[in-house]
N, C-alpha and C positions, 0 to 999 in steps of 0.2 A: 637099669643096669647099676648094680651097686661098684665099687671100687673094684673089688678085685677080680669082678667080670670084665671090666673095664680094661684092666691091664692085660688079664688073659686074653681077650679078643683081640686087643688092638686095633678094632674097626676104626677104618680111616676117618670116618666122619662122626664117630661116637661124641669125641669130645666137644666139635662144633653144636651137635644135638643137646647135648647137655647145657652149654653156654647157652644158647638159645632159648631153653626153658628156664634157666635161673634168671634172666633178666628180660621178660616180656615187657615191661614197660620201657624199656628203653630202645626194642626193636622198631625199625623204621624211621629214626630220627636221621638216617643219612643226609648229608648235605654238604655244600661246599660253600664255605663263607664268601661274601662278596669282596673285592678288592680294599674296600676301606671298611670292612665288618670286623669287630673284633674276635679274635678267636678263643673260644673259651678249653682251657686246659685242665685237666683232672690229674692226680697224681694217686699213683696205685703202689703202694709201699713206702713209709717214710724211713728210709734207709740211710745208713752212714754215707754211702756211696753220692745218694741223693743230695743230701745236705753239703757234702765236700765240695761235690763238683758239678753235679747236673743243674740244681736247683741258682748256685751262682752264676753259670754260664747262661740260662733260662733268663732270669731277671737282668743280667746286663743286656740281653736282647729284645725285651719285652717292648719296651716304647717303639723300637724301631720297628718290628712286627707288628705291633698294636695285638699282642698276646696278655692272657692273664690267666693265672691259677683260681679256679672257682672251686675246687674241693680237694680234701686227701682223704685217701681211704688207707686204713691199717686196723687190721685183726689186733693188737695189741694198745691196750688203752694208755699206756704211756706213751707210746709213740703218738698217739692222737694228741695226747697234751704239748708234747714237744711241738707238733706241727703247728698248733696253734700259737704256742710261745715263739716260734720262729719266723712268721709272718707279722706278728703284731710287731715284734722288734726290728725285720727287716724291710718290712712293707709299710707298716703302720696302719694294717688292714688286718680285720678277723676274717678268717679264711674257715667255712665249715667243714668239719670232719666225719666221716663215716665210718660204721663198725665193720662194712665189707663193701665189696664191689658193686653189690647190687643196688645199694642204697645210693653210692655214687652215682650210678648211671640214672638212675629213677628221680633222684631229686637234681643233681646239679647238674645234670643234663650236658655233659663235656662234646667240644667238638673234637678233641684229642687228648690223649693221656702220655704220661709219662710211667712206664712200667720198671718199678726197681725192687722185684721181692726175691725171693730166695730162687735158686738155680732151676729147680725142677718146676716152678710155677711161671715160668717164663711163656713157655708155648700155650697152655692153657689160658692165660691171663690175657695171651695177644686173641686167643678166639672170643673171649669173652669181649674184648672191645672191639674187636671188628663184627660181633653180632648185634655190639650197642652201636654201630655206625661210626664209630672214631677212627681217627687215625691214630698212629702209634709210634712212639720212640719206646723199644724194648732193649733191656739191658742184654749182653750176653752172659752165659751162652744161651743159644736160642731154645736148646732143647737137649734133655740130658737122654731121651729114648727116641726110637724111630717113630714108636706110635705117636707122641706129641710130635713130633718134626712133620710129620705127614700131613696129621689132621691140622696143624697151623697152617702150614703152606698152602693147603688147600683152601683154608677159609680166606686167607688173603688173597690169593689168587682170583678168588669166585668174587673178591669185590673191588669197589674202585678207590679202596681207602690206601693210604699212604704210609708205608713201614721203614722206618730207620731202624736196624741194628746197630747196638752201642760197638762196634768195630771201628773205634776212633782211628784207626791208622789209615783206614781209606779217604780221611780228611786231613793227613798229615802231607804239608809240602814236599818233604823228602821222599815219602813211601809214592805219591803222587808222580814224582819226578823219576824214581826208579822204575813205574810200571811204565812210563814213555820210553825210557832207554831199553829196557828190555823188548817192549813192543817194536822198536827199530831194528832189532835184529843185529845191531852193532856187537852185542855182548855174544851171540852165538848159542848154541844150545845149552840148556842148565844139564849139568850133569851131576849136581849133587846140592844140597843145602844143609847148612848146620845150625840149629839154634838150640841155645840154652836158656834157663831161668833159673839161677841159683841163689838161694838167700839165706842166712843164719837166723832163722826168727821163730824161738820158742812159742811165742805169743801169736804168731801167724794163725788168723781166723779165730781166736779165742776170745771170748767174752765174759770173762769169769765174776767181775763183778755184779754185770747184767745178770749172767745166770743163778748169783745167789739170792739177788733181789725180787725176779719176775714170778709170779704167781699163776698158776693155770686159771683160776677163776677170771683172771684179767686179759685171758686170752681166748679166742676161738681155735682151740687147737684141733679140733674136727675139720674146720673149715679150711685150715692150714694145709691138712695132710692132701687135699684134694684127691688127684686120683694115685695117691701111694698107698701100698697096704696098710691098714688099720692099726695103728699102734697105741700103745699106753702113753702119757703125758711125760716128756722128756724135755726140759727146759735146755739141754745142750743141743739137742737136735732141733729145736726152734731158733736158739739165737746163734749157735755155730754149728749150722746146716752145712756149711762148706767141708766139716771133717767126716761128714757121715753120709754115704751110700744106702738109701737110694734118693736122697735129698739132694745131691751134689755129687757130681765125679770127681770133685777135688782138683788136682792140678791140670788135668784135661778140660775141664770146663772154664776154671777159672783163668789159666796162665796160655797153656796151648791153645787155646780157639782165637787167641788173639794172632799169636805168630802164625798158625797153621793157615788162616785165612788168607796171607798175601799169598800164598803158594797157588791157591784157586784164583785170585784176582790177577794175578800177573801172568798165570799160564793161561787161564780158561778151562781147565782140568776140574770137572767138579767133585771129585772124591778120590782118595787112593784106591790104587788097587787091592793091595794088601796091605796087612799091619802087623808086625810081632812086636811086644813090650812086656817089661816085668818091672818089679819094684817090688817096694814093702813099706812096714813102718820099721824103719831102722834105728830111729834115732827118740824121738817124741811117744813114746809109749804111756799115753794119756786117755786112752779109752777110744780114741778114733778109730775110725773102720777105713778112711780113705788114706791112701800112700803119702809119706813124707817124702818119698823117693821114686823117681820114674824115667824110665828111660824106653825109647819106642823109636822103631825103624819102620819108615813107610815108602811104598812102591808107588811112584806116579808114573802116569805117561799113557798114551791113547790106549783107550781098551779095546781096539780093535788091532793092536799092534805092539803085543807082549815083550817083542825084542827091542823095543825102545824105551828112552823114559830115562828116569833118573831117582835116587833115593835121597831121603830128607831124614835126619837123626834129629832126633829131640832129646833132651835131656834135662831134669829138674831135681834139685834137692832142696831142702828145709835144712840141712845140717852143717852146711860149709858154702859161703858165699863165693868162694874162689870161682874165677871165671864168671860171675857176674852174669849179664843177659847179652845175647848175640844173635846176629841173623846173618848168615853170609852165604851169599849165593855164589857158585864156580861155576864157571865152563872151562874149556879146554885152555883158553887164552889166558885166564887170570880170574879176579874175584870181585864181587860187588859186595860191599860192606854196607849194609842199611843203616847202621848206627852210625858211622863217621858219613855217610854218603860218598863214600870213596870208590872210584874204579881202579884197580891196579892190575899188573901182569903178576901178582903173586901167584905161585904155582901153575904159570903158563907154561905152554911146550917150549922148550928150547932150541935154540937152532942146532946146538949140536945134538939132541935126541931126535930133532926132526930130520936131520942131516942122514942121520944112520938108518932110518929107515925110508929114506926118499919120500918124507913128506914136507910141507910147507910147514914153517915155525909159526906157532899161534900164539901172539903176545899183544895184549891189550894194552892201548895206550891209556897211561895216567892220567885221571883226572878227577874233580868233585864236581857231582851232580848240580846243577842248578835248581834251585827249589823255590817254588812260589807257594807263599801261605805258611802255616805255622809247622815248625820241624817238632819231630817225636821221636825220640828216643827208646830203644827195644823196651825197654824197663818201665815207660811210662805209664799214664790211665790212672793214675791215682791224684787225688788233690785237686785243686782250680786250678786246672793247667789250661792253656789257650788251645791245648788240640780239643778236649771237650767243648769247649767254646765253639772251634771251628764246625764240628760235628751236628752241634745242636744248631747253631748258624744254619746249616745245610738243610736240616730236617726242616726248619721253619721256612726256608726259602721254597722246599717243595709242598709244603701246605698252601701256600701262595700260588705256585705256578702247575702245580699238580704233577710236577715232572718226577722219575724215579730217582731217590737219593742216591748218596754214595756207596751205602751198604743197604741195598733190598733186600726182601725175604729170602731171596735165592741165596745170598751171601750166608746170612744164619742158618739155610736149610745145610748149604754144603759144610760149612765149618761142625755143623753138628753131627753131620756122618763121620767126618773123621775123627773127633773127639769120643764119639761112641766106640767106632772102632779100635782105637786106642786102649779105652777104657776095658774093652771087652776083652782086648788081648792079654791086658795084664792082669785081669781077674780069673781067666780062663786058663792061661798059657797056650790058648789053642794061635795058630796063625788066622788073621781074621780078613775075610772079604767081603765083598758086599753084591748082592742080587739086584742087578739094575731091572728086572722085570716086577719084583716084587717090592721093591726099594728097603729091603731088610739087610741087616747085618748079619753077617754068619759066622759061627765060631765051628771050626772042624765040621761044617757043610751045614749045621743046623741054627737055628734063627737065636739070637741071643736076645734073652728077656731079663728082667729083673731078677 
């Protein structure tokens, strides 16, 4: 099955079959290290995110959990050289590097891997890792197409491996406190949620110096494309993949997935019932194909009760940072501001309005949520932040206990659905729905494809 056939058919198990064929030397190695045995961890993708946050978090916990890095895989020779230099400088050890994941799994034989590669590669790389018998920490977004999402979900569920998706909010003390508060019922039914993520950054996701220096002969471009349509070498798509579909959905996959994940977590709803969205490249006309401005409206609620539910509005722009980032949940009695961790009666039904309609007034008592653990702001998740430390800690704890982590595979699958629906809505102009039976995103009643 070639790449075009794979994308066209979307066979549920096809990616898993390809992964199993790709790394036969690693199959059958599935094991659970003993309580005192060192856990061997491989790195899939030596990325900026890995160096800035994931590796510092991992290294700070390595001795406590008796874990070690045993190899780094990256398709670009420069990244492999940088990986060698980083470990020599920061650990005093020489870590072997590999040209691809097959070499990593066959030669290093890790027990677990940290996946920090291009957005569209996360799900296929997860499938490879599971086929190699590894536990996984996988950066978000979990998947950018439903074909990839379904295949990765199936692979993880069919195994006994531990997978933590990089949805770090789930390890944030204030978010966990908000979850408990909403679960208690004191807030009342959610009637609306507002989410924004605004910046003014022309260089966001740009890598101009690297683009100018990279050479095709130093990169395995064919392997990089994986199951995407074959294309000629393009250094921007390799290094600035977040700006180009189908290598990334951009705003949905990079930012929306963090915020929309809290909806599924807090409510237990698996995905939106429908999405409408639009946007465009209004400011930064630099050759990108992903939008620099996006607005989406989600309808959430019980699938069997279309008369109930609530609306989520999401907006993001790169051209003006006014408004910053926010996540505010509303009930008829007030609001829960996630960023400040405060509950207030702002906007709640007043006594006068209630009396006029012979209704009881609904006003929430104002207070600040009690938070245990690390605090995360709505715009966090970059840099060597304590939240990433908490999330990596939770993953390492689960590697030992074999319990489910804060962000299991279902969390990734659910945010993938919402983000794919938003991307489809913005690109087609159609009202997007989701078919529960086929687990497909529908645009105007038709399956949305690349």
